[in-house]
N, CA, C and O atoms as a CHARMM CRD file, in Angstrom:
* protein
*
  340
    1    1 UNK  N     93.18400  68.48900  23.89800 PROA 1      0.00000
    2    1 UNK  CA    93.04600  67.84500  24.71500 PROA 1      0.00000
    3    1 UNK  C     92.40900  66.41700  24.52600 PROA 1      0.00000
    4    1 UNK  O     92.91500  65.48500  25.15100 PROA 1      0.00000
    5    2 UNK  N     91.35100  66.19300  23.71900 PROA 2      0.00000
    6    2 UNK  CA    90.71500  64.71000  23.51900 PROA 2      0.00000
    7    2 UNK  C     92.44200  63.79400  22.78800 PROA 2      0.00000
    8    2 UNK  O     92.78700  62.82400  23.46300 PROA 2      0.00000
    9    3 UNK  N     93.09600  64.03400  21.90000 PROA 3      0.00000
   10    3 UNK  CA    94.38400  63.29900  21.95300 PROA 3      0.00000
   11    3 UNK  C     95.27300  62.73200  23.04800 PROA 3      0.00000
   12    3 UNK  O     95.76400  61.61100  23.18900 PROA 3      0.00000
   13    4 UNK  N     95.35100  64.11400  23.96400 PROA 4      0.00000
   14    4 UNK  CA    96.20400  63.72900  24.97800 PROA 4      0.00000
   15    4 UNK  C     95.45000  62.92400  25.79800 PROA 4      0.00000
   16    4 UNK  O     96.00200  61.96600  26.34000 PROA 4      0.00000
   17    5 UNK  N     94.13800  63.17500  26.00500 PROA 5      0.00000
   18    5 UNK  CA    93.83200  61.69200  26.91900 PROA 5      0.00000
   19    5 UNK  C     93.37700  60.38800  26.01900 PROA 5      0.00000
   20    5 UNK  O     92.93500  59.38500  26.57900 PROA 5      0.00000
   21    6 UNK  N     93.51200  60.46800  24.59400 PROA 6      0.00000
   22    6 UNK  CA    93.38000  59.13900  24.00700 PROA 6      0.00000
   23    6 UNK  C     95.20200  58.58600  24.22400 PROA 6      0.00000
   24    6 UNK  O     95.43000  57.39100  24.40800 PROA 6      0.00000
   25    7 UNK  N     96.03700  59.32800  24.18600 PROA 7      0.00000
   26    7 UNK  CA    97.33400  58.60800  24.18900 PROA 7      0.00000
   27    7 UNK  C     97.49300  57.77700  25.50800 PROA 7      0.00000
   28    7 UNK  O     98.09700  56.71000  25.39900 PROA 7      0.00000
   29    8 UNK  N     96.86000  58.26700  27.16700 PROA 8      0.00000
   30    8 UNK  CA    96.82600  57.71400  28.40300 PROA 8      0.00000
   31    8 UNK  C     95.87600  56.32200  27.75900 PROA 8      0.00000
   32    8 UNK  O     96.19400  55.18900  28.12100 PROA 8      0.00000
   33    9 UNK  N     94.92900  56.49200  26.97500 PROA 9      0.00000
   34    9 UNK  CA    94.45000  54.73600  26.94400 PROA 9      0.00000
   35    9 UNK  C     94.76000  54.29500  25.86300 PROA 9      0.00000
   36    9 UNK  O     94.01600  53.36200  25.56400 PROA 9      0.00000
   37   10 UNK  N     95.64400  54.54700  24.97300 PROA 10     0.00000
   38   10 UNK  CA    95.73800  54.11100  24.05100 PROA 10     0.00000
   39   10 UNK  C     97.54600  54.08300  23.60900 PROA 10     0.00000
   40   10 UNK  O     98.13400  54.77400  22.77700 PROA 10     0.00000
   41   11 UNK  N     98.09300  52.98200  24.54800 PROA 11     0.00000
   42   11 UNK  CA    99.84000  52.97400  24.85000 PROA 11     0.00000
   43   11 UNK  C    100.20800  52.75300  23.19800 PROA 11     0.00000
   44   11 UNK  O    100.88200  53.68700  22.76300 PROA 11     0.00000
   45   12 UNK  N     99.92400  51.80100  22.29700 PROA 12     0.00000
   46   12 UNK  CA   100.05100  51.77700  20.90700 PROA 12     0.00000
   47   12 UNK  C     99.96200  53.01900  20.40800 PROA 12     0.00000
   48   12 UNK  O    101.02600  53.39500  19.91600 PROA 12     0.00000
   49   13 UNK  N     99.29800  53.60600  20.36800 PROA 13     0.00000
   50   13 UNK  CA    99.11900  55.09900  19.27700 PROA 13     0.00000
   51   13 UNK  C     99.92400  56.25400  20.16000 PROA 13     0.00000
   52   13 UNK  O    100.28700  57.14400  19.39200 PROA 13     0.00000
   53   14 UNK  N    100.30700  56.51200  21.50000 PROA 14     0.00000
   54   14 UNK  CA   100.88700  57.42400  22.11900 PROA 14     0.00000
   55   14 UNK  C    101.68900  58.26900  21.21700 PROA 14     0.00000
   56   14 UNK  O    101.21700  59.38600  21.00300 PROA 14     0.00000
   57   15 UNK  N    102.62700  58.01800  20.73500 PROA 15     0.00000
   58   15 UNK  CA   103.86000  58.89600  20.12200 PROA 15     0.00000
   59   15 UNK  C    103.06700  59.41800  18.76600 PROA 15     0.00000
   60   15 UNK  O    103.50600  60.47900  18.32400 PROA 15     0.00000
   61   16 UNK  N    102.12400  58.91300  18.14800 PROA 16     0.00000
   62   16 UNK  CA   101.08100  59.56900  17.21100 PROA 16     0.00000
   63   16 UNK  C    100.28500  60.76800  17.65600 PROA 16     0.00000
   64   16 UNK  O    100.30500  61.94300  17.29000 PROA 16     0.00000
   65   17 UNK  N     99.35400  59.91200  18.84000 PROA 17     0.00000
   66   17 UNK  CA    98.08000  61.23900  19.58200 PROA 17     0.00000
   67   17 UNK  C     99.16700  61.88800  20.50900 PROA 17     0.00000
   68   17 UNK  O     98.50800  62.48800  21.35800 PROA 17     0.00000
   69   18 UNK  N    100.41200  62.06000  20.75700 PROA 18     0.00000
   70   18 UNK  CA   101.06000  62.77400  21.49200 PROA 18     0.00000
   71   18 UNK  C    101.84600  64.22700  20.51800 PROA 18     0.00000
   72   18 UNK  O    102.17700  65.36600  20.85100 PROA 18     0.00000
   73   19 UNK  N    101.88500  63.68400  19.60200 PROA 19     0.00000
   74   19 UNK  CA   102.34300  64.31000  18.31400 PROA 19     0.00000
   75   19 UNK  C    101.09200  65.53800  18.11700 PROA 19     0.00000
   76   19 UNK  O    101.09200  66.76500  18.21300 PROA 19     0.00000
   77   20 UNK  N    100.07400  64.52300  17.80000 PROA 20     0.00000
   78   20 UNK  CA    98.70400  65.76400  17.08200 PROA 20     0.00000
   79   20 UNK  C     98.43200  66.48300  18.61700 PROA 20     0.00000
   80   20 UNK  O     98.10700  67.65400  18.42300 PROA 20     0.00000
   81   21 UNK  N     98.45700  66.20200  19.87400 PROA 21     0.00000
   82   21 UNK  CA    98.20000  66.56500  20.86900 PROA 21     0.00000
   83   21 UNK  C     99.47800  68.32100  21.06300 PROA 21     0.00000
   84   21 UNK  O     99.33000  69.47800  21.45500 PROA 21     0.00000
   85   22 UNK  N    100.38900  67.63400  20.61100 PROA 22     0.00000
   86   22 UNK  CA   101.77800  68.82700  20.42700 PROA 22     0.00000
   87   22 UNK  C    100.97600  70.08200  19.22500 PROA 22     0.00000
   88   22 UNK  O    100.89700  71.30800  19.28900 PROA 22     0.00000
   89   23 UNK  N    100.64600  69.41500  18.53700 PROA 23     0.00000
   90   23 UNK  CA   100.45600  70.20000  17.21900 PROA 23     0.00000
   91   23 UNK  C     99.56600  71.29300  17.21900 PROA 23     0.00000
   92   23 UNK  O     99.70400  72.34500  16.59500 PROA 23     0.00000
   93   24 UNK  N     98.23200  70.82300  18.29700 PROA 24     0.00000
   94   24 UNK  CA    97.35100  71.47400  18.55300 PROA 24     0.00000
   95   24 UNK  C     98.01500  72.82500  19.25100 PROA 24     0.00000
   96   24 UNK  O     98.00800  73.98800  18.84600 PROA 24     0.00000
   97   25 UNK  N     98.54300  72.29300  20.34900 PROA 25     0.00000
   98   25 UNK  CA    98.92900  73.38400  21.22700 PROA 25     0.00000
   99   25 UNK  C     99.50800  74.54400  20.81000 PROA 25     0.00000
  100   25 UNK  O     99.31000  75.69100  21.21100 PROA 25     0.00000
  101   26 UNK  N    100.51500  73.98600  19.65300 PROA 26     0.00000
  102   26 UNK  CA   101.47700  74.90800  18.67100 PROA 26     0.00000
  103   26 UNK  C    100.70900  75.91000  18.32000 PROA 26     0.00000
  104   26 UNK  O    100.66100  77.03600  18.81600 PROA 26     0.00000
  105   27 UNK  N     99.95200  75.34800  17.21700 PROA 27     0.00000
  106   27 UNK  CA    98.99000  76.08700  16.52800 PROA 27     0.00000
  107   27 UNK  C     97.89700  77.11900  17.57800 PROA 27     0.00000
  108   27 UNK  O     97.41300  78.16700  17.15100 PROA 27     0.00000
  109   28 UNK  N     97.63900  76.59000  18.99100 PROA 28     0.00000
  110   28 UNK  CA    96.81400  77.82300  19.74500 PROA 28     0.00000
  111   28 UNK  C     97.78600  78.64900  19.91900 PROA 28     0.00000
  112   28 UNK  O     97.50500  79.83000  19.72000 PROA 28     0.00000
  113   29 UNK  N     99.11600  78.34100  20.30800 PROA 29     0.00000
  114   29 UNK  CA   100.28000  79.48000  20.73100 PROA 29     0.00000
  115   29 UNK  C    100.49400  80.52800  19.64300 PROA 29     0.00000
  116   29 UNK  O    100.72100  81.71300  19.88700 PROA 29     0.00000
  117   30 UNK  N    100.39600  79.95900  18.33400 PROA 30     0.00000
  118   30 UNK  CA   100.58600  80.74500  17.49400 PROA 30     0.00000
  119   30 UNK  C     99.41600  81.96800  17.25200 PROA 30     0.00000
  120   30 UNK  O     99.45600  83.15600  16.93100 PROA 30     0.00000
  121   31 UNK  N     98.28300  80.91300  17.61700 PROA 31     0.00000
  122   31 UNK  CA    96.98900  82.13800  16.97200 PROA 31     0.00000
  123   31 UNK  C     96.88500  83.07400  18.52500 PROA 31     0.00000
  124   31 UNK  O     96.07300  83.97000  18.75300 PROA 31     0.00000
  125   32 UNK  N     97.60900  82.72700  19.15900 PROA 32     0.00000
  126   32 UNK  CA    97.48000  83.67700  20.86300 PROA 32     0.00000
  127   32 UNK  C     98.57600  84.93100  20.51300 PROA 32     0.00000
  128   32 UNK  O     98.41200  86.00500  21.09300 PROA 32     0.00000
  129   33 UNK  N     99.52700  84.79300  19.69600 PROA 33     0.00000
  130   33 UNK  CA   100.53200  85.85900  19.25200 PROA 33     0.00000
  131   33 UNK  C    100.32600  85.86200  18.05000 PROA 33     0.00000
  132   33 UNK  O    101.04700  86.83500  17.83000 PROA 33     0.00000
  133   34 UNK  N    100.08600  85.69300  17.42600 PROA 34     0.00000
  134   34 UNK  CA    99.42200  86.74900  15.68500 PROA 34     0.00000
  135   34 UNK  C     97.98300  86.15100  15.27300 PROA 34     0.00000
  136   34 UNK  O     97.25100  85.23100  15.63900 PROA 34     0.00000
  137   35 UNK  N     97.98100  86.98300  14.49300 PROA 35     0.00000
  138   35 UNK  CA    95.99700  86.88900  14.01400 PROA 35     0.00000
  139   35 UNK  C     95.40000  87.96600  15.55700 PROA 35     0.00000
  140   35 UNK  O     95.92200  88.70200  16.39400 PROA 35     0.00000
  141   36 UNK  N     94.05000  87.46400  15.21900 PROA 36     0.00000
  142   36 UNK  CA    92.91400  88.32600  16.01200 PROA 36     0.00000
  143   36 UNK  C     93.03700  88.00300  17.92900 PROA 36     0.00000
  144   36 UNK  O     92.56900  88.59100  18.90400 PROA 36     0.00000
  145   37 UNK  N     94.01300  86.63200  17.73300 PROA 37     0.00000
  146   37 UNK  CA    93.79400  86.24600  19.28800 PROA 37     0.00000
  147   37 UNK  C     92.87200  85.38900  19.50900 PROA 37     0.00000
  148   37 UNK  O     92.06900  85.11900  18.61600 PROA 37     0.00000
  149   38 UNK  N     92.81600  84.85000  20.63100 PROA 38     0.00000
  150   38 UNK  CA    92.17400  83.53700  20.70800 PROA 38     0.00000
  151   38 UNK  C     90.74300  83.56100  22.00600 PROA 38     0.00000
  152   38 UNK  O     90.99600  83.66500  23.20600 PROA 38     0.00000
  153   39 UNK  N     89.43700  83.45700  21.51500 PROA 39     0.00000
  154   39 UNK  CA    88.74000  83.73900  22.39500 PROA 39     0.00000
  155   39 UNK  C     89.07300  82.29700  23.89600 PROA 39     0.00000
  156   39 UNK  O     88.43300  81.24600  23.86300 PROA 39     0.00000
  157   40 UNK  N     89.69800  82.46500  24.56900 PROA 40     0.00000
  158   40 UNK  CA    89.64600  81.32000  25.34200 PROA 40     0.00000
  159   40 UNK  C     88.65200  80.73200  26.44200 PROA 40     0.00000
  160   40 UNK  O     88.55300  79.61300  26.94600 PROA 40     0.00000
  161   41 UNK  N     87.83600  82.13200  26.64600 PROA 41     0.00000
  162   41 UNK  CA    86.55300  81.91200  27.55700 PROA 41     0.00000
  163   41 UNK  C     85.28400  81.48300  27.01400 PROA 41     0.00000
  164   41 UNK  O     84.20700  81.55200  27.60800 PROA 41     0.00000
  165   42 UNK  N     85.49500  80.99700  25.74500 PROA 42     0.00000
  166   42 UNK  CA    84.08400  80.46900  25.09200 PROA 42     0.00000
  167   42 UNK  C     83.70300  79.64000  25.83100 PROA 42     0.00000
  168   42 UNK  O     84.49300  78.97000  26.49600 PROA 42     0.00000
  169   43 UNK  N     81.99100  79.44200  25.90900 PROA 43     0.00000
  170   43 UNK  CA    80.91200  80.27200  25.54300 PROA 43     0.00000
  171   43 UNK  C     80.97400  81.37700  26.65300 PROA 43     0.00000
  172   43 UNK  O     80.15300  82.23500  26.32800 PROA 43     0.00000
  173   44 UNK  N     81.57300  81.71300  27.78200 PROA 44     0.00000
  174   44 UNK  CA    81.29400  82.92200  28.35100 PROA 44     0.00000
  175   44 UNK  C     81.40200  84.12500  28.10200 PROA 44     0.00000
  176   44 UNK  O     80.85300  85.08100  28.65100 PROA 44     0.00000
  177   45 UNK  N     82.36900  84.08100  26.96900 PROA 45     0.00000
  178   45 UNK  CA    82.91200  85.44900  26.90700 PROA 45     0.00000
  179   45 UNK  C     83.38900  85.59500  25.04900 PROA 45     0.00000
  180   45 UNK  O     83.68900  84.54400  24.48400 PROA 45     0.00000
  181   46 UNK  N     83.40900  86.43900  24.53100 PROA 46     0.00000
  182   46 UNK  CA    83.82100  86.48000  23.32800 PROA 46     0.00000
  183   46 UNK  C     85.44100  87.01200  22.96000 PROA 46     0.00000
  184   46 UNK  O     86.27300  86.95700  22.05400 PROA 46     0.00000
  185   47 UNK  N     85.20100  87.69600  24.68200 PROA 47     0.00000
  186   47 UNK  CA    86.70000  88.31200  24.26400 PROA 47     0.00000
  187   47 UNK  C     88.01400  87.48000  23.90300 PROA 47     0.00000
  188   47 UNK  O     88.31400  86.32200  24.19200 PROA 47     0.00000
  189   48 UNK  N     88.72200  88.48500  23.15200 PROA 48     0.00000
  190   48 UNK  CA    90.19400  87.31100  22.38200 PROA 48     0.00000
  191   48 UNK  C     90.88900  87.52700  23.24200 PROA 48     0.00000
  192   48 UNK  O     90.55300  88.43600  24.00200 PROA 48     0.00000
  193   49 UNK  N     92.00800  86.88000  23.47500 PROA 49     0.00000
  194   49 UNK  CA    93.40100  86.72200  24.40200 PROA 49     0.00000
  195   49 UNK  C     94.57200  86.85100  23.36700 PROA 49     0.00000
  196   49 UNK  O     94.59700  86.04100  22.44000 PROA 49     0.00000
  197   50 UNK  N     95.80300  88.06600  23.48600 PROA 50     0.00000
  198   50 UNK  CA    96.54200  88.36100  22.73700 PROA 50     0.00000
  199   50 UNK  C     97.87600  88.26700  23.38300 PROA 50     0.00000
  200   50 UNK  O     98.02400  89.20700  24.16300 PROA 50     0.00000
  201   51 UNK  N     99.09200  87.32000  23.33200 PROA 51     0.00000
  202   51 UNK  CA   100.07400  87.63100  23.64300 PROA 51     0.00000
  203   51 UNK  C    101.31600  88.47900  23.03200 PROA 51     0.00000
  204   51 UNK  O    101.21600  88.88700  21.87500 PROA 51     0.00000
  205   52 UNK  N    102.19600  88.68200  23.60300 PROA 52     0.00000
  206   52 UNK  CA   103.38700  89.47800  22.73000 PROA 52     0.00000
  207   52 UNK  C    104.35600  88.32000  21.96200 PROA 52     0.00000
  208   52 UNK  O    104.54100  87.17000  22.36200 PROA 52     0.00000
  209   53 UNK  N    104.82800  88.84300  20.95000 PROA 53     0.00000
  210   53 UNK  CA   105.20400  87.47800  20.02200 PROA 53     0.00000
  211   53 UNK  C    106.62700  87.14600  20.67200 PROA 53     0.00000
  212   53 UNK  O    107.16900  86.04200  20.62500 PROA 53     0.00000
  213   54 UNK  N    107.15100  88.32300  21.30500 PROA 54     0.00000
  214   54 UNK  CA   108.37100  87.85800  22.12300 PROA 54     0.00000
  215   54 UNK  C    108.53400  86.74300  22.97900 PROA 54     0.00000
  216   54 UNK  O    109.55200  86.05400  23.04500 PROA 54     0.00000
  217   55 UNK  N    107.30400  86.56100  23.75400 PROA 55     0.00000
  218   55 UNK  CA   107.05900  85.52300  24.55800 PROA 55     0.00000
  219   55 UNK  C    107.24500  84.14400  23.59300 PROA 55     0.00000
  220   55 UNK  O    107.99300  83.19800  23.83800 PROA 55     0.00000
  221   56 UNK  N    106.33400  84.30400  22.40400 PROA 56     0.00000
  222   56 UNK  CA   105.86800  83.13400  21.50800 PROA 56     0.00000
  223   56 UNK  C    107.45700  82.55000  21.25900 PROA 56     0.00000
  224   56 UNK  O    107.77400  81.36100  21.29900 PROA 56     0.00000
  225   57 UNK  N    108.52500  83.90000  20.94600 PROA 57     0.00000
  226   57 UNK  CA   109.54000  83.36700  19.97200 PROA 57     0.00000
  227   57 UNK  C    110.51000  82.69000  21.10100 PROA 57     0.00000
  228   57 UNK  O    111.20800  81.68800  20.94200 PROA 57     0.00000
  229   58 UNK  N    110.35700  83.62700  22.48800 PROA 58     0.00000
  230   58 UNK  CA   111.05200  82.65500  24.14100 PROA 58     0.00000
  231   58 UNK  C    110.93100  81.35200  23.70500 PROA 58     0.00000
  232   58 UNK  O    111.80400  80.65600  23.18500 PROA 58     0.00000
  233   59 UNK  N    109.83100  81.08400  23.94400 PROA 59     0.00000
  234   59 UNK  CA   109.18400  79.45300  24.36800 PROA 59     0.00000
  235   59 UNK  C    109.59800  78.58100  23.10200 PROA 59     0.00000
  236   59 UNK  O    109.88100  77.38600  23.19700 PROA 59     0.00000
  237   60 UNK  N    109.60400  79.12200  22.19700 PROA 60     0.00000
  238   60 UNK  CA   110.19300  78.09600  21.40000 PROA 60     0.00000
  239   60 UNK  C    111.61000  78.16000  20.74000 PROA 60     0.00000
  240   60 UNK  O    111.96600  77.34700  19.88700 PROA 60     0.00000
  241   61 UNK  N    112.62700  79.48900  21.33100 PROA 61     0.00000
  242   61 UNK  CA   114.33000  78.87100  21.74300 PROA 61     0.00000
  243   61 UNK  C    114.16300  78.26400  22.79400 PROA 61     0.00000
  244   61 UNK  O    115.14600  77.57400  23.06200 PROA 61     0.00000
  245   62 UNK  N    112.97100  78.17100  23.87800 PROA 62     0.00000
  246   62 UNK  CA   113.26200  77.48400  25.04900 PROA 62     0.00000
  247   62 UNK  C    113.43900  75.50700  24.91500 PROA 62     0.00000
  248   62 UNK  O    114.12600  74.59300  25.37100 PROA 62     0.00000
  249   63 UNK  N    112.37400  75.73100  24.03700 PROA 63     0.00000
  250   63 UNK  CA   112.20000  74.21200  23.54700 PROA 63     0.00000
  251   63 UNK  C    113.02200  73.79100  22.48100 PROA 63     0.00000
  252   63 UNK  O    113.68900  72.76000  22.57700 PROA 63     0.00000
  253   64 UNK  N    113.02800  74.36600  21.66600 PROA 64     0.00000
  254   64 UNK  CA   114.49600  73.86200  20.53700 PROA 64     0.00000
  255   64 UNK  C    115.98900  73.73800  21.73000 PROA 64     0.00000
  256   64 UNK  O    116.56400  72.67700  21.49300 PROA 64     0.00000
  257   65 UNK  N    116.52100  74.33600  22.59700 PROA 65     0.00000
  258   65 UNK  CA   117.34800  74.00700  23.73200 PROA 65     0.00000
  259   65 UNK  C    116.85600  72.84200  24.73300 PROA 65     0.00000
  260   65 UNK  O    117.62700  71.89000  24.85900 PROA 65     0.00000
  261   66 UNK  N    116.06800  72.83100  25.20600 PROA 66     0.00000
  262   66 UNK  CA   115.82300  71.52100  26.05400 PROA 66     0.00000
  263   66 UNK  C    115.39600  70.37700  25.09800 PROA 66     0.00000
  264   66 UNK  O    115.14700  69.29600  25.63100 PROA 66     0.00000
  265   67 UNK  N    115.27900  70.48300  23.71200 PROA 67     0.00000
  266   67 UNK  CA   115.45100  69.31400  22.90800 PROA 67     0.00000
  267   67 UNK  C    117.05400  68.78500  22.44400 PROA 67     0.00000
  268   67 UNK  O    117.53600  67.65300  22.46900 PROA 67     0.00000
  269   68 UNK  N    117.56800  69.92100  22.07400 PROA 68     0.00000
  270   68 UNK  CA   119.11000  69.54000  22.15900 PROA 68     0.00000
  271   68 UNK  C    119.59300  69.46500  23.10700 PROA 68     0.00000
  272   68 UNK  O    120.76700  69.52800  22.74300 PROA 68     0.00000
  273   69 UNK  N    119.64400  69.28500  25.07700 PROA 69     0.00000
  274   69 UNK  CA   119.85400  68.93200  25.92200 PROA 69     0.00000
  275   69 UNK  C    119.37100  67.21000  25.86800 PROA 69     0.00000
  276   69 UNK  O    120.03000  66.19200  25.65500 PROA 69     0.00000
  277   70 UNK  N    118.15400  67.39800  26.11900 PROA 70     0.00000
  278   70 UNK  CA   117.43700  65.73100  25.79000 PROA 70     0.00000
  279   70 UNK  C    118.15400  64.73200  25.00300 PROA 70     0.00000
  280   70 UNK  O    118.37500  63.56300  25.32100 PROA 70     0.00000
  281   71 UNK  N    118.59900  65.54600  23.58200 PROA 71     0.00000
  282   71 UNK  CA   119.18200  64.48200  22.68400 PROA 71     0.00000
  283   71 UNK  C    120.45700  64.36900  23.21300 PROA 71     0.00000
  284   71 UNK  O    120.77400  63.20800  23.47400 PROA 71     0.00000
  285   72 UNK  N    121.29900  65.23400  23.45500 PROA 72     0.00000
  286   72 UNK  CA   122.43700  65.18600  23.61100 PROA 72     0.00000
  287   72 UNK  C    122.71900  63.99300  25.26700 PROA 72     0.00000
  288   72 UNK  O    123.62900  63.23100  25.59400 PROA 72     0.00000
  289   73 UNK  N    121.66300  64.32600  25.78700 PROA 73     0.00000
  290   73 UNK  CA   121.74100  63.55100  27.10600 PROA 73     0.00000
  291   73 UNK  C    121.88700  61.78200  26.96300 PROA 73     0.00000
  292   73 UNK  O    122.50200  60.92600  27.60000 PROA 73     0.00000
  293   74 UNK  N    120.92800  61.76900  25.71800 PROA 74     0.00000
  294   74 UNK  CA   120.19200  60.18100  25.27700 PROA 74     0.00000
  295   74 UNK  C    121.33400  59.57900  24.01900 PROA 74     0.00000
  296   74 UNK  O    121.17400  58.58300  23.31300 PROA 74     0.00000
  297   75 UNK  N    122.37200  60.43600  24.02100 PROA 75     0.00000
  298   75 UNK  CA   123.01200  59.74900  23.19500 PROA 75     0.00000
  299   75 UNK  C    123.12200  59.16000  21.80600 PROA 75     0.00000
  300   75 UNK  O    121.91700  59.06300  21.57500 PROA 75     0.00000
  301   76 UNK  N    123.77900  58.64600  20.59700 PROA 76     0.00000
  302   76 UNK  CA   123.43800  58.76700  19.84900 PROA 76     0.00000
  303   76 UNK  C    122.44300  57.35800  19.51800 PROA 76     0.00000
  304   76 UNK  O    122.44400  56.57500  20.46800 PROA 76     0.00000
  305   77 UNK  N    121.83500  57.04000  18.65800 PROA 77     0.00000
  306   77 UNK  CA   120.87400  56.04300  18.27100 PROA 77     0.00000
  307   77 UNK  C    121.62300  54.70300  18.25300 PROA 77     0.00000
  308   77 UNK  O    122.73400  54.42700  17.80000 PROA 77     0.00000
  309   78 UNK  N    120.58000  53.84500  18.95700 PROA 78     0.00000
  310   78 UNK  CA   121.98800  52.37100  18.53300 PROA 78     0.00000
  311   78 UNK  C    121.70000  51.67200  17.13000 PROA 78     0.00000
  312   78 UNK  O    120.62100  51.98900  16.63000 PROA 78     0.00000
  313   79 UNK  N    122.44200  50.82600  16.45500 PROA 79     0.00000
  314   79 UNK  CA   122.16600  50.52900  15.57600 PROA 79     0.00000
  315   79 UNK  C    121.30100  48.54000  15.91300 PROA 79     0.00000
  316   79 UNK  O    121.32300  47.82800  16.91700 PROA 79     0.00000
  317   80 UNK  N    120.89200  48.40300  15.01000 PROA 80     0.00000
  318   80 UNK  CA   120.30000  46.88900  15.09500 PROA 80     0.00000
  319   80 UNK  C    121.72500  46.04300  14.67700 PROA 80     0.00000
  320   80 UNK  O    122.59700  46.65900  14.06500 PROA 80     0.00000
  321   81 UNK  N    121.91900  44.66100  15.01700 PROA 81     0.00000
  322   81 UNK  CA   122.95600  44.12100  14.54400 PROA 81     0.00000
  323   81 UNK  C    123.14900  44.20500  13.03200 PROA 81     0.00000
  324   81 UNK  O    124.15600  44.69800  12.52400 PROA 81     0.00000
  325   82 UNK  N    121.85600  43.56200  12.16300 PROA 82     0.00000
  326   82 UNK  CA   121.61900  43.28700  10.68800 PROA 82     0.00000
  327   82 UNK  C    121.81600  44.57500  10.15900 PROA 82     0.00000
  328   82 UNK  O    121.95000  44.49400   8.93800 PROA 82     0.00000
  329   83 UNK  N    121.92000  46.23000  10.75000 PROA 83     0.00000
  330   83 UNK  CA   121.90800  47.39800   9.63500 PROA 83     0.00000
  331   83 UNK  C    123.26600  47.76200   9.72900 PROA 83     0.00000
  332   83 UNK  O    123.47300  48.91100   9.33700 PROA 83     0.00000
  333   84 UNK  N    124.37000  47.07400  10.17100 PROA 84     0.00000
  334   84 UNK  CA   125.52700  47.36200  10.46500 PROA 84     0.00000
  335   84 UNK  C    125.86600  47.53000   8.69100 PROA 84     0.00000
  336   84 UNK  O    125.18800  46.91600   7.86800 PROA 84     0.00000
  337   85 UNK  N    127.11200  48.53500   8.25700 PROA 85     0.00000
  338   85 UNK  CA   127.64300  48.39500   6.95400 PROA 85     0.00000
  339   85 UNK  C    128.68200  48.30100   6.96500 PROA 85     0.00000
  340   85 UNK  O    129.30200  48.17100   5.90900 PROA 85     0.00000
């Protein structure tokens, strides 16, 4: 949460901070489907929440397809004039 909020305030560091926030979110999602689960209601409750692995795998597949569509829509990267070979 803190890296995502910092990304709003610090535009120069936005790509790195959003990457860190995304990594935290993926780690939390993985812990929800593997291992003992995640206590989401701390400090009010110690009960752990778990989700079926199929939800995690489906979300990863959906994210991969969305990235492929986004990359296809953007087209190939543009080279600067000085980097032509």
